[in-house]
C-alpha positions in Angstrom: -164.3 28.9 -7.6 -162.5 29.6 -10.9 -163.6 32.7 -13.1 -162.9 31.8 -16.7 -164.0 35.5 -18.1 -161.1 37.0 -15.7 -159.0 34.0 -16.5 -159.0 34.9 -20.2 -158.3 38.3 -19.3 -155.2 37.7 -17.5 -154.0 34.9 -20.6 -154.7 37.6 -23.1 -152.6 40.5 -21.2 -149.6 37.5 -21.4 -147.4 37.3 -24.6 -147.4 34.2 -26.6 -144.8 32.4 -27.9 -144.7 32.0 -31.5 -145.4 28.1 -31.9 -148.1 25.7 -32.9 -150.0 24.8 -30.2 -151.2 21.5 -31.5 -150.0 17.9 -31.0 -147.6 16.1 -33.9 -150.8 14.7 -35.9 -152.3 18.4 -35.9 -155.0 18.8 -33.2 -155.3 21.7 -31.8 -154.7 22.5 -27.9 -156.3 24.7 -25.7 -154.4 26.7 -23.0 -156.2 25.2 -20.2 -158.7 22.4 -19.7 -161.2 21.9 -17.2 -164.9 23.2 -16.3 -165.7 26.6 -16.8 -166.4 27.0 -12.6 -163.4 25.1 -11.6 -159.9 26.8 -10.6 -157.8 28.1 -13.2 -153.9 28.5 -13.2 -152.6 32.2 -12.1 -156.1 31.9 -9.8 -156.1 31.9 -6.0 -155.1 29.6 -4.5 -152.8 28.7 -7.7 -152.8 25.1 -7.2 -152.8 25.0 -11.2 -149.9 27.3 -11.8 -149.1 30.9 -10.9 -149.3 32.6 -14.1 -152.8 31.9 -16.2 -150.5 31.7 -19.2 -147.8 29.4 -17.7 -145.1 27.9 -20.6 -147.0 29.1 -23.3 -146.1 32.8 -22.8 -142.3 32.2 -21.3 -140.5 28.6 -20.6 -138.9 28.0 -17.3 -135.5 29.2 -17.1 -133.0 26.6 -17.7 -130.7 27.0 -15.1 -127.2 24.5 -14.9 -125.7 24.5 -11.6 -121.7 25.4 -12.2 -118.6 25.8 -10.5 -115.4 24.4 -10.0 -111.5 25.1 -9.4 -111.0 28.7 -9.4 -113.1 31.3 -10.7 -111.2 31.4 -14.1 -112.3 27.4 -14.2 -116.1 28.1 -13.7 -116.5 31.2 -15.8 -115.5 29.5 -18.8 -117.8 26.6 -18.1 -120.6 29.4 -17.7 -119.9 30.9 -21.0 -120.2 27.5 -22.3 -123.3 26.4 -20.9 -124.9 30.2 -22.3 -123.1 29.2 -25.8 -125.8 26.1 -25.6 -128.8 27.7 -25.0 -128.6 28.1 -20.9 -130.0 31.6 -19.8 -129.6 31.5 -16.1 -126.5 30.9 -14.4 -126.2 28.8 -10.9 -123.1 29.1 -8.4 -121.6 26.1 -6.7 -119.2 27.0 -4.0 -116.4 24.9 -2.6 -116.7 23.9 1.0 -114.7 26.3 2.4 -116.5 29.4 0.7 -120.0 28.1 2.2 -118.4 27.8 5.3 -117.1 31.6 5.7 -113.4 30.2 5.5 -110.7 31.1 3.1 -108.6 28.9 1.3 -105.3 29.7 3.0 -107.2 28.4 6.6 -105.4 25.3 7.8 -108.9 23.2 7.8 -109.2 24.1 3.8 -106.3 21.9 3.0 -107.1 19.7 0.3 -110.9 21.3 -0.1 -110.1 24.3 -2.4 -112.0 24.3 -5.7 -113.4 20.5 -5.4 -117.1 20.7 -4.7 -117.4 24.4 -6.1 -115.7 27.3 -6.7 -113.4 29.0 -4.4 -114.5 32.6 -3.7 -111.9 34.5 -1.1 -112.5 38.0 -2.3 -113.9 40.3 -4.4 -111.1 39.7 -6.6 -112.8 36.1 -7.4 -115.7 37.5 -7.6 -115.1 40.2 -10.5 -112.8 37.1 -12.3 -116.2 34.4 -12.1 -118.2 36.8 -13.8 -115.8 38.6 -16.2 -117.4 39.0 -19.5 -120.9 38.4 -18.7 -123.3 41.4 -18.6 -125.1 41.1 -14.8 -128.0 43.3 -16.4 -128.5 40.5 -18.9 -128.4 37.1 -17.0 -130.0 36.3 -14.0 -127.6 34.2 -11.4 -128.5 32.1 -8.7 -125.8 31.4 -5.8 -126.1 28.4 -3.6 -124.6 29.6 -0.4 -126.0 29.7 3.1 -123.9 31.1 6.4 -121.8 33.3 4.0 -124.4 34.1 1.9 -124.5 37.8 3.1 -120.8 38.3 2.4 -120.9 37.0 -0.6 -123.9 38.5 -2.1 -122.5 41.9 -0.8 -119.4 40.9 -3.5 -121.6 40.1 -6.2 -123.3 44.0 -5.7 -119.9 45.3 -5.8 -119.0 43.5 -9.0 -122.0 45.1 -10.1 -121.4 48.6 -9.0 -117.7 48.0 -10.3 -119.1 47.1 -14.1 -121.6 50.1 -14.4 -124.8 47.7 -13.6 -127.3 49.5 -11.9 -128.5 47.7 -8.9 -131.9 47.7 -9.9 -131.0 45.8 -13.0 -129.5 42.8 -11.0 -131.9 39.6 -11.3 -131.4 36.0 -9.2 -131.5 34.6 -6.3 -129.0 34.1 -3.5 -130.2 30.9 -1.4 -129.9 32.4 2.2 -131.8 29.8 3.5 -129.7 29.0 6.9 -133.0 27.3 8.8 -132.7 24.2 6.5 -128.7 24.3 7.6 -129.7 23.4 11.1 -132.5 21.1 9.9 -130.4 19.2 7.5 -127.4 20.5 5.3 -125.2 21.3 8.4 -123.3 24.1 7.0 -123.9 26.8 9.8 -121.8 29.3 11.6 -123.5 31.0 14.1 -126.5 30.4 16.3 -129.8 30.2 14.6 -130.7 33.7 16.0 -128.2 35.9 14.5 -128.4 34.1 11.0 -131.8 34.8 10.3 -131.2 38.4 11.7 -128.4 38.2 8.5 -131.3 36.7 6.3 -133.6 39.5 7.1 -130.9 42.2 6.5 -130.4 40.8 3.3 -134.2 40.7 2.8 -134.3 44.4 4.0 -131.3 45.4 1.6 -133.2 43.9 -1.1 -136.7 45.1 -0.5 -135.2 48.5 -0.8 -132.6 48.6 -3.6 -132.9 45.0 -5.5 -136.3 45.0 -6.8 -135.8 42.3 -9.2 -133.5 39.9 -6.5 -134.7 37.2 -4.4 -132.9 37.6 -1.2 -133.8 34.2 0.1 -134.5 30.7 -1.7 -136.2 28.6 1.1 -134.6 25.5 0.1 -136.8 21.7 0.6 -134.0 20.5 -1.8 -131.3 19.7 1.1 -133.8 18.4 3.2 -134.9 15.9 0.6 -131.6 14.7 -0.1 -130.4 14.3 3.6 -133.6 11.5 3.6 -136.5 13.2 4.5 -140.2 12.0 2.7 -141.7 14.2 -0.1 -144.4 15.0 2.8 -141.9 16.4 4.9 -139.9 18.3 2.4 -143.0 20.4 1.6 -143.8 20.4 5.5 -140.4 21.7 6.8 -139.9 24.4 3.7 -143.0 26.0 3.9 -143.0 26.3 7.5 -139.1 27.9 7.3 -140.5 30.2 4.8 -143.3 30.8 7.1 -141.0 31.7 9.9 -138.2 34.4 7.4 -142.0 36.1 6.9 -142.5 36.6 10.3 -138.7 37.3 11.0 -139.1 40.2 8.1 -142.2 41.6 9.5 -140.6 41.8 13.1 -137.8 43.4 11.2 -140.3 46.6 10.2 -141.3 45.4 6.9 -144.7 44.9 5.6 -145.6 41.6 4.1 -146.3 42.9 1.0 -143.2 44.5 0.4 -141.1 41.9 0.4 -143.1 38.5 -0.5 -143.3 38.9 -3.8 -139.7 38.4 -3.6 -139.4 35.0 -2.0 -138.5 32.2 -3.6 -138.7 28.5 -3.6 -136.4 25.5 -4.1 -137.7 22.1 -4.1 -136.5 18.6 -5.1 -137.7 16.7 -8.1 -137.3 13.1 -7.0 -138.1 9.9 -9.0 -141.6 9.3 -7.6 -143.4 11.0 -10.7 -147.0 11.7 -9.5 -145.9 12.2 -5.7 -143.4 14.9 -7.0 -146.3 16.9 -9.1 -148.9 17.3 -6.3 -146.0 18.1 -3.7 -145.4 21.0 -6.0 -149.6 21.8 -6.8 -150.1 21.4 -2.7 -147.1 23.8 -1.7 -148.6 27.0 -3.8 -151.9 26.0 -2.3 -150.8 26.0 1.1 -148.5 29.4 0.8 -151.4 31.1 -0.9 -153.9 30.6 2.0 -151.4 31.1 4.9 -150.0 34.1 2.9 -153.6 35.7 2.9 -155.0 34.3 6.1 -152.5 34.3 8.4 -150.0 36.7 7.4 -152.3 39.1 5.6 -150.8 39.6 2.2 -152.8 41.8 0.1 -151.0 41.7 -3.3 -151.6 38.5 -5.4 -147.9 38.1 -5.9 -147.3 37.9 -2.2 -149.6 34.5 -2.1 -148.2 33.2 -5.5 -145.1 30.6 -4.6 -142.8 30.5 -7.2 -139.8 28.0 -7.0 -136.8 26.4 -8.5 -136.6 22.8 -9.1 -133.4 20.7 -9.4 -133.5 16.6 -9.9 -132.7 14.5 -7.2 -129.0 14.1 -6.8 -129.8 11.6 -4.3 -131.1 9.5 -6.8 -128.2 9.0 -9.2 -126.2 6.1 -8.9 -122.5 5.1 -9.3 -123.5 2.0 -10.7 -124.7 1.7 -14.4 -124.5 5.9 -14.3 -126.1 6.1 -17.9 -129.2 5.0 -16.2 -128.9 8.1 -14.5 -130.0 10.2 -17.8 -133.5 8.2 -18.1 -133.9 9.6 -14.2 -133.2 12.6 -14.5 -135.4 13.1 -17.6 -138.5 11.9 -15.6 -137.8 14.0 -12.5 -137.2 17.0 -14.6 -140.4 16.2 -16.2 -142.0 16.1 -13.2 -141.1 19.5 -12.6 -142.2 21.0 -15.7 -145.5 19.2 -15.2 -145.8 20.8 -11.5 -145.5 23.7 -12.8 -141.4 25.3 -12.1 -140.2 28.2 -12.5 -136.9 27.4 -13.5 -135.0 23.8 -13.7 -131.5 22.4 -13.2 -131.3 18.7 -14.4 -128.6 16.8 -12.7 -125.4 15.5 -14.8 -125.8 11.7 -15.1 -121.8 11.5 -13.6 -122.7 13.9 -10.4 -122.8 10.4 -8.2 -118.8 10.0 -8.7 -117.6 13.5 -9.4 -118.5 16.9 -10.2 -119.9 16.8 -13.7 -118.0 16.9 -17.0 -118.5 19.4 -19.6 -120.0 16.9 -21.6 -122.3 15.6 -18.7 -123.5 18.9 -18.2 -124.6 19.9 -22.1 -126.4 16.5 -22.0 -128.2 17.3 -18.7 -129.1 20.8 -20.4 -130.2 19.3 -23.6 -133.0 17.2 -21.6 -134.6 20.1 -20.6 -134.5 21.6 -24.4 -136.0 18.3 -25.3 -139.0 18.4 -22.6 -139.4 22.2 -23.9 -139.3 21.6 -27.7 -140.1 18.3 -28.0 -142.9 16.8 -25.8 -145.4 19.2 -26.3 -146.0 18.9 -22.2 -145.8 22.9 -22.6 -148.5 23.8 -24.8 -151.1 23.5 -21.8 -151.1 24.5 -18.3 -151.4 22.0 -15.5 -152.3 19.1 -18.0 -153.1 16.4 -15.1 -155.1 18.7 -12.9 -158.5 17.0 -12.7 -157.0 13.6 -12.6 -158.6 12.1 -9.7 -155.1 10.2 -8.8 -153.3 13.8 -8.4 -155.9 15.5 -7.2 -156.3 13.2 -3.9 -152.4 13.3 -3.5 -152.4 16.9 -3.4 -154.9 17.0 -0.7 -153.2 14.0 0.7 -149.8 15.9 1.0 -151.5 19.4 2.1 -153.1 17.6 5.0 -149.7 16.0 6.3 -148.0 19.3 6.0 -151.0 21.0 8.1 -149.8 18.3 10.9 -146.7 19.4 10.7 -147.3 23.2 11.2 -149.7 22.2 13.9 -146.8 20.9 15.5 -144.3 23.8 15.4 -147.5 26.6 16.2 -148.0 24.6 19.8 -144.1 24.4 20.5 -143.5 28.0 19.5 -146.6 29.4 21.4 -148.4 30.7 18.4 -145.6 31.5 16.3 -144.1 29.2 13.2 -140.6 31.2 13.6 -140.3 30.5 17.4 -141.5 26.7 16.9 -138.9 26.3 14.4 -136.1 27.6 16.8 -137.3 25.1 19.4 -137.4 22.0 17.3 -134.0 22.9 16.0 -132.4 23.5 19.2 -134.2 20.0 20.6 -133.2 18.1 17.0 -136.7 17.6 16.2 -135.9 18.0 12.8 -132.7 15.9 12.4 -134.5 13.0 14.1 -137.9 13.1 11.8 -135.5 12.9 8.8 -133.1 10.6 10.0 -136.2 8.4 10.7 -137.3 8.8 7.4 -134.1 8.1 5.7 -133.3 4.7 7.7 -137.1 3.8 7.0 -136.2 3.9 3.1 -133.1 2.6 3.3 -134.7 -0.4 5.0 -136.8 -0.5 1.7 -133.9 -1.1 -0.3 -131.8 -3.0 1.6 -134.9 -5.7 1.6 -135.7 -5.2 -2.0 -139.5 -3.7 -1.2 -137.9 -0.9 -3.3 -135.9 -1.2 -6.5 -133.3 0.7 -7.4 -132.0 0.1 -11.1 -128.5 -1.5 -11.2 -128.4 -1.2 -7.2 -130.6 -3.9 -6.1 -132.0 -4.9 -9.0 -130.8 -5.4 -12.7 -127.3 -5.1 -11.7 -126.3 -7.2 -14.7 -124.9 -3.9 -17.1 -122.4 -1.5 -18.2 -119.9 -0.6 -15.4 -117.2 0.3 -17.1 -115.0 3.2 -15.9 -116.5 6.5 -16.7 -114.9 9.6 -17.3 -114.9 11.5 -14.5 -114.2 15.6 -14.1 -110.3 15.6 -12.5 -109.6 18.8 -10.2 -105.8 19.2 -10.8 -104.3 19.9 -7.3 -102.5 22.5 -8.6 -105.9 24.5 -8.5 -105.2 25.1 -4.7 -101.5 26.2 -5.3 -102.9 28.9 -7.8 -105.7 30.2 -5.4 -103.5 30.3 -2.9 -101.1 32.4 -4.8 -103.9 35.1 -6.0 -105.5 35.2 -2.4 -101.8 36.0 -1.3 -101.4 38.5 -4.2 -104.4 40.7 -2.7 -103.4 40.3 0.6 -100.8 41.8 -0.4 -102.4 44.7 -2.7 -105.3 45.7 -0.6 -104.6 49.1 1.6 -104.7 47.0 5.4 -105.8 50.3 7.6 -108.8 49.9 5.3 -109.5 46.5 5.8 -109.3 47.2 9.6 -111.8 50.0 9.5 -114.1 47.8 7.7 -113.6 44.7 10.3 -114.2 47.2 12.9 -117.2 48.3 11.6 -118.8 45.3 11.1 -118.3 43.9 14.7 -119.7 47.5 16.0 -123.0 47.4 13.6 -123.0 43.5 14.4 -123.5 44.3 18.1 -126.7 46.5 17.2 -129.7 44.6 15.9 -131.1 47.7 14.7 -128.8 48.1 11.5 -128.3 46.6 8.6 -125.2 44.9 8.2 -125.4 44.8 4.2 -124.3 48.1 3.1 -121.0 47.5 6.0 -120.7 44.1 3.9 -120.3 45.4 0.9 -117.7 48.7 1.9 -115.5 45.2 3.3 -116.2 43.7 -0.2 -115.1 46.7 -1.9 -111.6 46.6 0.5 -110.9 43.2 -0.7 -111.9 42.1 2.9 -111.9 38.1 2.4 -114.7 36.0 3.2 -113.2 34.6 6.3 -112.2 37.9 8.0 -115.8 38.8 7.5 -117.0 36.1 9.4 -114.6 36.2 11.7 -115.4 39.8 12.3 -119.4 38.6 12.5 -118.6 35.4 14.8 -116.9 37.6 17.7 -120.4 38.8 18.2 -122.8 36.4 17.2 -120.5 33.4 18.4 -120.7 30.1 16.9 -123.1 27.0 17.4 -122.8 23.4 17.6 -126.0 21.0 17.4 -126.9 19.4 20.6 -126.9 15.4 20.6 -130.2 14.4 21.0 -128.7 10.6 21.7 
């Protein structure tokens, strides 16, 4: 039960933003509502929010996803977003980088700089963050298979610019398990891939106290077609699997768990999304305390980033996406997110234009400054509907956990491995996606502009154009870096990587940082690791 006195002490210790906490009509607002004996924000199991004061003390981080073309191109977009009031950077990498291939790889042809920024070597990372103080902003990097070498480059940039590692704040996604389940951007088999995740967790625990070394992502699971309940369950199961892997690697749960973070989708079913976030916090707190022995309250407190649902955006009547994004973002805020990305209305057509990205950021600012929803923590707490929906999503998630523990002989990690190997996750998501598409086809679910209200303004929307010359410029830069670096040093770095990869007791991150500083490419690094780890191909379940 809640403890109003203890909550009040925690609330009083939190700095308050200097804004009037009242409605537009001048009605004063309390920071939280509900009976004294009820659960309160900042109290176990954190259903109502991870912090006592919530947005009264600090708004969520407004983190806009950006990345296209060359590092120079994206650096300019980063600076524009910061000038427009954003306070966090979020980096999208192109497909070759995500898959650990260099821009001059034959399989990269036509994809360089298309879906994100091309990063081949430390030279690109240096350019990407040129003129940006890495000690003053937080950075999120959405990358998984190649997360460790790319993160090593980021650390090398900080070292080279004099920013202490202890000052680096941000997140690298580094969530490889969901790649096998949904997004499919994997290279190595699951077990050595999880080793890389835990190596980065160990490195961050020792040297990067402000860094989140893994962002357990339900976003891509939902984008692949899962239900909200599946997104909730699969994401938390993956998180628990990483906890088991890190403890097996020798860390105590309270050493690393405070720096774990999560990443959820904000879809269009408004109340279900809010209930999903509330259930996630509750489940996580109980499992971390009762199953994994966490004692530090920070280890039990689930903190998460939210992104509005890209899959909900339509190419038809794209301006309507502005309304969808606003509603989804509001759900994220009412659900208690710690950072938020709002999709741009043109993303069903192409990467966002600068104008569209700015409008997306303005959407967050309107919610923060004009709606008043930030003045009260968990304003929907106590709603009969929201509370019942929260309980139901928790129940459905627990059913999934029971299945994974059964097939894993009591281990969540082994259960996840087994269900990746036999295709269970993929089949569950595919079935859900198929059922939802049937609803759209039949008209049971109306999607405005797609199967209902189709008359409208479908004029050509101006989209971002990626000049094919971008690829040529990137190839020229990569060739110049290879020409100027010391080949003997590169060979020694690659030999060290392969040698240490063969020893599971060695943390690979220091060797990766050394390789980054020698301008070893992402592709060369991944090739050296695959010579030991091998590559992985999904087993057909047909």
